[in-house]
C-alpha positions as CSV (number, residue, x, y, z in Angstrom):
1,X,104.7,-43.4,40.3
2,X,106.8,-40.3,40.9
3,X,106.1,-37.5,43.4
4,X,107.4,-34.0,42.7
5,X,107.0,-31.3,45.3
6,X,107.6,-27.6,45.1
7,X,107.7,-26.0,48.6
8,X,106.4,-22.6,49.3
9,X,109.6,-21.1,50.9
10,X,109.2,-17.4,50.1
11,X,111.2,-15.7,47.3
12,X,113.3,-18.8,46.7
13,X,113.2,-22.4,45.5
14,X,113.2,-25.9,47.1
15,X,111.9,-29.0,45.2
16,X,112.2,-32.7,45.6
17,X,111.6,-35.6,43.2
18,X,110.8,-39.0,44.8
19,X,111.5,-41.0,41.7
20,X,109.7,-44.2,40.6
21,X,113.2,-45.7,40.6
22,X,115.7,-46.1,43.6
23,X,116.5,-42.4,43.3
24,X,115.7,-39.2,45.3
25,X,116.6,-35.7,44.1
26,X,116.5,-32.3,45.8
27,X,116.7,-29.2,43.6
28,X,117.9,-26.0,45.3
29,X,117.3,-25.0,48.9
30,X,115.8,-22.0,50.7
31,X,115.5,-22.7,54.4
32,X,115.0,-19.4,56.1
33,X,112.2,-19.6,58.6
34,X,109.8,-21.4,60.9
35,X,109.2,-24.3,58.4
36,X,112.8,-25.4,58.2
37,X,112.4,-28.3,60.7
38,X,109.1,-29.5,59.1
39,X,110.6,-29.4,55.6
40,X,113.8,-31.3,56.6
41,X,111.7,-33.9,58.4
42,X,109.7,-34.4,55.2
43,X,112.8,-34.7,53.1
44,X,114.2,-37.3,55.4
45,X,111.0,-39.3,55.4
46,X,110.5,-39.2,51.6
47,X,114.1,-40.2,50.9
48,X,114.7,-42.8,53.5
49,X,113.9,-45.8,51.3
50,X,115.9,-44.6,48.4
51,X,119.4,-46.0,47.7
52,X,120.8,-42.9,45.9
53,X,120.2,-39.3,46.7
54,X,121.5,-36.1,45.0
55,X,121.3,-32.4,45.5
56,X,121.2,-30.3,42.3
57,X,122.2,-26.7,42.7
58,X,120.9,-24.7,39.7
59,X,123.1,-21.6,40.4
60,X,124.9,-19.8,43.3
61,X,122.2,-17.3,44.4
62,X,121.4,-17.0,48.1
63,X,117.7,-17.9,47.7
64,X,118.7,-21.1,46.0
65,X,121.1,-22.4,48.7
66,X,120.1,-20.6,51.9
67,X,120.2,-23.0,54.8
68,X,122.1,-25.7,52.9
69,X,124.3,-26.2,56.0
70,X,121.1,-27.1,58.0
71,X,120.0,-29.6,55.4
72,X,123.4,-31.1,55.1
73,X,123.6,-31.5,58.9
74,X,120.4,-33.6,59.1
75,X,120.3,-35.2,55.6
76,X,123.9,-35.4,54.5
77,X,124.5,-34.4,50.9
78,X,126.6,-37.1,49.3
79,X,126.2,-36.1,45.7
80,X,126.3,-32.4,44.9
81,X,125.4,-31.6,41.3
82,X,126.5,-28.1,40.4
83,X,127.6,-25.9,37.4
84,X,131.3,-25.5,37.7
85,X,131.9,-21.9,38.9
86,X,134.1,-19.8,41.2
87,X,131.4,-17.4,42.3
88,X,132.4,-14.8,44.9
89,X,130.1,-12.9,47.3
90,X,130.6,-10.1,49.8
91,X,129.8,-10.4,52.6
92,X,130.1,-14.2,52.7
93,X,127.3,-15.9,54.5
94,X,127.4,-19.2,56.4
95,X,125.3,-20.8,53.7
96,X,127.5,-19.5,50.9
97,X,130.6,-20.8,52.6
98,X,128.9,-24.2,52.9
99,X,127.9,-24.1,49.3
100,X,131.5,-23.4,48.3
101,X,132.8,-26.3,50.5
102,X,130.4,-28.6,48.6
103,X,131.1,-27.1,45.2
104,X,134.9,-27.4,45.6
105,X,134.9,-30.7,47.5
106,X,135.0,-34.4,46.6
107,X,131.2,-34.7,46.7
108,X,130.8,-32.3,43.7
109,X,129.8,-33.5,40.2
110,X,130.0,-30.7,37.6
111,X,127.0,-30.7,35.3
112,X,126.8,-29.5,31.7
113,X,124.8,-30.0,28.6
114,X,124.4,-33.7,27.7
115,X,126.5,-35.0,30.7
116,X,126.1,-38.6,31.6
117,X,126.3,-40.2,35.1
118,X,125.4,-43.5,36.5
119,X,121.9,-43.5,37.9
120,X,121.2,-40.0,36.8
121,X,120.6,-41.0,33.2
122,X,122.4,-44.3,33.0
123,X,120.9,-47.3,34.6
124,X,122.6,-50.6,35.4
125,X,121.9,-54.0,37.1
126,X,121.9,-52.3,40.5
127,X,119.3,-49.6,39.9
128,X,117.4,-47.8,37.1
129,X,118.3,-44.3,36.0
130,X,116.5,-41.3,37.6
131,X,115.1,-39.9,34.4
132,X,117.0,-36.6,34.8
133,X,118.9,-35.0,32.0
134,X,120.9,-31.7,31.9
135,X,120.1,-29.5,28.9
136,X,122.3,-26.6,29.8
137,X,124.9,-25.1,30.2
138,X,127.0,-25.6,27.1
139,X,130.3,-24.5,28.6
140,X,131.7,-23.7,25.2
141,X,128.8,-21.2,24.4
142,X,129.9,-17.5,24.2
143,X,126.9,-16.3,26.2
144,X,127.4,-18.8,28.9
145,X,131.1,-18.0,29.2
146,X,130.2,-14.3,29.6
147,X,127.6,-15.2,32.2
148,X,130.2,-17.3,34.0
149,X,132.7,-14.4,34.0
150,X,130.1,-12.2,35.6
151,X,129.4,-14.9,38.2
152,X,133.0,-15.4,39.0
153,X,133.5,-11.7,39.5
154,X,130.5,-11.4,41.8
155,X,128.5,-9.3,39.3
156,X,125.5,-11.5,38.7
157,X,124.6,-15.2,39.0
158,X,121.3,-15.8,37.2
159,X,122.5,-16.8,33.8
160,X,124.8,-19.6,34.9
161,X,121.7,-21.5,35.9
162,X,121.4,-25.1,34.7
163,X,118.4,-26.3,32.8
164,X,117.2,-29.6,34.2
165,X,114.5,-31.9,32.7
166,X,112.9,-34.9,34.3
167,X,111.0,-37.5,32.3
168,X,108.8,-40.3,33.6
169,X,108.9,-43.2,31.1
170,X,105.7,-43.1,29.1
171,X,104.5,-40.3,31.3
172,X,104.9,-36.6,32.2
173,X,108.0,-34.5,31.8
174,X,109.0,-31.5,34.0
175,X,111.6,-28.7,33.5
176,X,113.4,-26.4,35.8
177,X,115.1,-23.2,34.5
178,X,116.7,-21.7,37.6
179,X,116.9,-17.9,37.3
180,X,117.7,-17.6,33.6
181,X,116.8,-14.2,32.2
182,X,114.7,-13.6,29.1
183,X,117.4,-12.1,26.9
184,X,119.8,-14.9,27.8
185,X,117.3,-17.5,26.8
186,X,116.7,-15.8,23.5
187,X,120.4,-15.8,22.9
188,X,120.9,-19.5,23.4
189,X,117.7,-20.8,21.8
190,X,119.6,-22.4,18.9
191,X,122.1,-24.1,21.2
192,X,119.8,-25.9,23.5
193,X,117.6,-28.9,22.7
194,X,114.0,-28.2,23.7
195,X,111.1,-30.5,23.2
196,X,107.5,-30.8,24.3
197,X,107.4,-30.7,28.1
198,X,104.4,-31.3,30.3
199,X,105.2,-28.9,33.3
200,X,107.6,-26.0,33.2
201,X,108.6,-24.1,36.3
202,X,108.9,-20.5,35.1
203,X,112.4,-19.0,35.2
204,X,113.3,-16.6,38.0
205,X,110.3,-17.5,40.1
206,X,107.9,-16.4,37.4
207,X,109.2,-12.8,37.3
208,X,108.9,-10.8,34.1
209,X,112.7,-10.6,34.0
210,X,112.7,-14.3,33.5
211,X,109.8,-14.5,31.1
212,X,110.2,-17.6,29.0
213,X,110.4,-16.3,25.4
214,X,108.0,-17.4,22.7
215,X,110.9,-19.0,20.8
216,X,111.2,-21.5,23.8
217,X,107.4,-21.8,24.5
218,X,106.7,-22.9,20.9
219,X,109.2,-25.8,21.4
220,X,108.2,-26.7,25.0
221,X,104.4,-26.4,24.4
222,X,103.8,-26.8,28.1
223,X,100.4,-28.0,29.6
224,X,101.1,-26.2,32.9
225,X,103.5,-23.4,33.8
226,X,104.2,-23.0,37.5
227,X,104.7,-19.4,38.5
228,X,106.8,-19.2,41.6
229,X,106.8,-16.9,44.6
230,X,107.7,-13.2,44.1
231,X,105.8,-9.9,44.6
232,X,102.8,-10.0,42.3
233,X,103.8,-6.8,40.5
234,X,107.0,-8.5,39.3
235,X,105.3,-11.6,37.9
236,X,104.5,-12.6,34.3
237,X,101.2,-14.5,34.1
238,X,101.6,-16.4,30.7
239,X,98.2,-15.5,29.2
240,X,96.9,-18.4,27.1
241,X,98.5,-21.1,29.2
242,X,97.3,-23.1,32.1
243,X,99.2,-21.9,35.2
244,X,99.5,-22.5,38.9
245,X,100.7,-19.6,40.9
246,X,102.6,-20.6,44.1
247,X,101.9,-17.2,45.8
248,X,98.3,-18.4,46.0
249,X,98.6,-22.2,46.0
250,X,101.3,-22.7,48.6
251,X,103.1,-26.0,48.5
252,X,102.4,-27.9,45.2
253,X,102.6,-31.7,45.1
254,X,102.4,-33.5,41.8
255,X,101.6,-37.1,41.6
256,X,102.8,-38.5,38.3
257,X,101.1,-41.8,37.6
258,X,101.3,-43.4,34.1
259,X,100.0,-40.7,31.7
260,X,98.4,-38.5,34.4
261,X,99.5,-35.8,36.7
262,X,97.4,-35.1,39.8
263,X,97.9,-31.8,41.6
264,X,97.5,-31.1,45.3
265,X,98.3,-27.8,47.1
266,X,98.7,-26.7,50.8
267,X,96.2,-23.8,50.5
268,X,92.8,-25.4,51.1
269,X,91.1,-22.3,49.7
270,X,92.9,-22.5,46.3
271,X,91.0,-23.9,43.4
272,X,91.7,-24.4,39.7
273,X,88.9,-24.4,37.2
274,X,90.9,-25.6,34.2
275,X,92.0,-29.0,35.5
276,X,90.1,-32.3,35.2
277,X,88.3,-33.3,38.4
278,X,88.9,-37.0,39.0
279,X,87.8,-36.8,42.6
280,X,91.0,-37.9,44.2
281,X,92.1,-37.7,47.8
282,X,95.6,-39.3,48.0
283,X,96.9,-36.1,49.6
284,X,95.0,-33.1,51.1
285,X,93.6,-30.4,48.9
286,X,93.3,-32.0,45.5
287,X,92.8,-29.3,42.8
288,X,92.6,-31.5,39.6
289,X,94.5,-33.5,37.1
290,X,95.8,-33.5,33.5
291,X,96.4,-36.2,30.9
292,X,99.8,-36.0,29.4
293,X,99.8,-34.8,25.8
294,X,102.3,-36.3,23.4
295,X,101.4,-34.2,20.3
296,X,102.0,-30.5,20.0
297,X,98.9,-28.3,20.4
298,X,100.3,-25.0,19.3
């Protein structure tokens, strides 16, 4: 059993994976308000029995590392997974300075397409692998190199985002795309390995600027697309796909058990008519389940 949670933290991202192995992963951080203490307490509680923890930074945008100094103070970051960059920002914030300290320090592990690391995707006698793989960036790719140049000069940061995939053995798979933009995804479609994936978190919080192109969707064939938090007028709603919109759902908790995913949300008034109702109550506000498909449906 694996638990994946997407917190409702405004126009930003914060996820955790409580793996079915001795691993715990946090992806991005946006601690900006009244919920900070509550979220940090939950992260501490969910990770306390895990032997290895990691923080994955998809890219150096403020809404993906805001409050990282608070998180590090209460739940020390010992493994900082990050795309190698030299991003600059003006003015520098406390959170950006802390991000840079982690990025440039001894706790950093620079991620890239196909990288291998003990307990991320290599198990041993001590503990199993986490099930995480890094699909992007290819640091030799022209489009990535141009995105990195813009990042390092402070122009833009979205397209240095890592693509992260989690796979539960014989169960669901989940993908994070950071803030990749549509044109960039189209440009790299032939240089990234994409396969059928159960749940995809839409790029750039679900904004139209990060619409996942059809060339990707045909390969991913997702059963659920999670549309993140952003003003509704900026969102792309992926007609023809099952979606969960975090603006309406609030926190989303996914319970991955065998070949099932059970969904719970923090908004008690949110409902979803296209999921299977298995009558569960493990967490509050159950909205339905899916059975993982292994064959393409497109």
